[in-house]
N, C-alpha and C positions, 0 to 999 in steps of 0.2 A: 468955505467950510468943507473939510475933508471928512469922509466917512466911508465905511466899508459896507458893501452889500454882499450877502451870502444867500444863495437860494438853496434851501434845504428841505422844502416841502411844497406840495401843491394839493389841491383838492378838486374833485369832480363832483358834480351834483348827481344825486341818485333819486329814483322814484320809489324804490323798494329796498330798504337797507339790508334786509336778510338776503334777498336775491343777489344784491351787489356783493355782499361779503362772501357768499358762497362762490360766486363767479371768480372773484379775485383770490380767494383762498385756493381754489383749484388752479388758476393761472400761475400764481406765485409759488405754489406748493408749500404754503406756510399758513399758519393761523393768523387771524387778525390780532394785533397787539393791544388795541384799545377799542372797546365796542360800546356804542350807545345808539339810541334811536335817532339821534340828530347827527352825531359826528363820530366816525370810526377811523382808526389809523392802522396802517401797515408800516412797519419799520423795515425798509429795504436798504440794508447796509448803511444805516445812518440817514437815509433820505426818507422823509415822512410822506407816504402816499395816502391821502385822506379821502374819505367818502362823506359827503354832506347831504343830508336829507332836508333840502330847502323847504319842502312842504310842511315839515314839523314846526317851522318858525314863520310860515306864511310868506316866504320870499318866492317871487316868480322868476323863472329862468327859461332860456331856450335850450333844450337838450340837444346834445350832439356837437355843439360847437362852442361850449362855454370854456373849454380848455382842451388843448391837444398835447397830452403828455407824450414823450418820446422815450421809449425804453431801449436799452442796448442789450442784446442777447449774444451768446457765443455760439449758438447752433440754430440757424433759421429753420432747418428741417424739423427739429424737435418742437420748436415753437409752433410751426404750422400744424403738426400732428396734434398738439395740445389744443389749438384753436378749433380744429375739426371736432375733437372730443367735446368741446364746450359749445359747439354749434354756433361759433362766432362768424359772422359774415365778413368777408374781406371787402373793403370799400376802396382800397387802392392796391392794385396787384403787385406782387413781388417784382421789384424793378431795381436795376443796378443804377445807383447814383454815386458818381465818383468812385470812392473805394468802399462803398457800402451796398449791401442788399437792404432794401427798404420795402415795407408794406404797412398798410393801415387796416385795422379791423374795428368792428363795432361791438361794444361790450353789451352786457345784459340790460343796461340802462340807456341805450342809444347814444352813447358817447363814442367818438372815434379816437382810437389810440394808435400812435405810430410806433413801429418797432424797427430797429435797424441792427445789422450784423456786419462787422468789418469783414472784408474779403481777405 
């Protein structure tokens, strides 16, 4: 059986939807596209980055490692400045890996997020 798989979204679990929306609106410099107490969505150039408040539906999760999104940016210095403004903790320092600069930060909901920039 042949079929196609296309990855066009992911979600991370959040403890406080409003706090998470505020964090990501500031990080992405855009407003949330769909907002609810349970599931909110940012459209990032056709990719859906979603926030899921698992407590609203009684689902238990382990925060921080339920998903490791990886974002590409075109300017690591500007991203680092933004992360400082947001008081986001770096959990993996800026490191050169092959042809990329890579770092990981912890968001407002204790999830780790990877970011890379091509050299």
